[in-house]
Residue, then its C-alpha position, 0 to 999 in steps of 0.5 A: x500500500x506504498x504508492x509509487x509517488x512515495x516509493x520514489x520520494x522516500x529515498x531522496x529525503x535528506x532528513x528523516x524521520x519524516x511523514x509523506x502524505x500522498x495527496x493525489x492518492x487521497x484525492x482519488x480515494x475520497x472521490x471513489x468513496x463519494x461516488x459510492x455514497x450518492x444518497x449518504x451524507x459524508x462527514x470526516x472525523x477530524x480526530x483521525x488526522x487533522x493535518x490541514x493539507x489533508x483536510x483541504x483535499x477532503x473538503x470538496x468530497x465531504x458534507x462536513x466535519x466531525x469535531x470532538x473538542x474546542x481545539x478541533x473546532x477552532x482548527x477546522x473553522x479557521x480552514x473552512x469558516x463556512x464549513x458544517x461541523x458536527x460537535x461530538x465528544x463525551x465530556x463537553x465543557x460549558x464553553x464547548x456547548x456554546x460553539x456554533x455547529x450544524x449538529x451537536x451529539x448529546x451524550x447524556x440527559x445532564x449534557x442536554x440540560x446544560x445545553x438548554x441552560x445556554x439559551x442558544x439554539x441547537x440541533x441535536x442528535x441523541x447519541x445512543x448506546x443500544x447494547x446491540x451485539x457487535x461481533x468481529x469489532x476491533x473496538x466497541x464503544x460501550x461504557x460511557x459513550x451515549x445513552x441507554x433507553x432510560x437516558x433517551x426517555x429522560x431526554x425526550x420531554x426536554x426539547x424545546x423550539x430552540x433546542x431541537x431533536x433532529x435524530x439519533x447518533x450511533x457509533x457502536x464499534x470500529x474495525x467492521x467490514x461492510x456486511x457487519x456495518x450493514x447488519x447494524x444499520x438495518x437495526x439502527x435505521x428501523x426508527x421513526x427518526x428522520x435523521x440517523x448518524x451511523x458513525x464510522x468504524x469501517x475496517x482498515x486491515x494492517x495485516x492485509x493492506x490491499x483489503x480495502x473496505x467495500x464502499x460500493x457494497x456499503x453504499x448499495x446496502x444503505x440505499x436499500x435500508x434507508x426509507x424515503x426521506x430519511x437522512x443517513x450520515x456516516x463519519x469515517x476517519x481512519x478509512x479515509x486517510x490511513x492509506x495516504x500517509x507513510x512514515x519514512x526513516x532509516x536504519x541506524x544499526x542492525x544487531x543480534x541479541x541472544x540470536x534474535x535480529x533487530x534493526x534499530x531505526x531513527x525515530x520511533x513510536x513517539x512519532x508513530x504510535x499506531x502499532x503500539x496502540x493497535x498491537x500489530x506489526x505496521x506494514x513496511x517496505x525496505x528500500x535498499x539505500x544502505x551499504x552497512x552490515x545487515x541480515x538477509x531473509x530472516x525474521x527481524x524486529x524493527x525498533x526505534x530509538x526510545x529507551x523502552x522495549x515497547x518501542x516496536x514497529x514490527x516484530x519478527x518479520x522476515x525481510x532483508x535489511x542493512x544499515x543505511x536502508x530506508x524503511x517506509x511504514x505504510x498506512x500512517x495517515x490516521x491515528x499516527x503522529x497525532x496520537x503519539x507521545x511526541x516529547x518522550x526523550x525529546x528527540x527531534x520531530x519528524x518532517x512533513x511533506x505533502x506530495x501532489x503527484 
């Protein structure tokens, strides 16, 4: 899943580590997703990656942006002053409840009462936590997220002419394929409410990067399930931007410890936390730019520069690698730099390069 543009640019970078974002690839992917969903409103979940250049590429294809903090709200508003924003998050402050929005996702009866106390107008989606069984999910959004049936019942009589109930929001899980999401959608869209936000959660496979979510099948399924006049919205994040990003670094040492081979790379998971957060091997390619010592065709663990044994990108992957080689980690366009613990050990920050084709 490393694009030819990235593969060509990576060895020529002067300073690494660095992030490379293939904007042409993102544009093509976003366009394909948009074509697959002609009857569905598409919002981008900014938490996945708020990079301004990525947001500018996405903006023509999305109906709005989902933001989950005052910081994200200010960031997106500065880029798109007239953009439609859905305001989300389970712990909104009083100041956040006052932010302008197209929709606000209310998480509890107390939050709704606090919203009413502002005296402002608001268009509300109640975030529900219906307890539906979810099989095969990478992450289920249970516990403090949303409301059960009792919470919803408590909210319903509170709405006024100024604070209006528009419908429901239900992001129940992440890492689901199209058939699984459609099975949930069938239950969630069976409601008298005219507006339903199904959230995100589209599967992104780090073990099989070419196995991309079936957007066309999902779009056809939603068109079948949606009743006439019902407004259906989704909020993908990772599934839109993961593929356009790469983290590029170089091998600084190759060594053996008790018979096991390790390649030590510049940078680390303080730049790219994804493999630690998800507990997987980050997909990568080794570009042969080095002439130092190395190993050939055997299991190698790729680690960074941090003083912790948890600083692992990929473990026991059969490959060939030499000191000086360039390593390109794919699928680093979402929940990567923006979720990482940047200040640990105070190493330099990576560069950021936006490739336009």
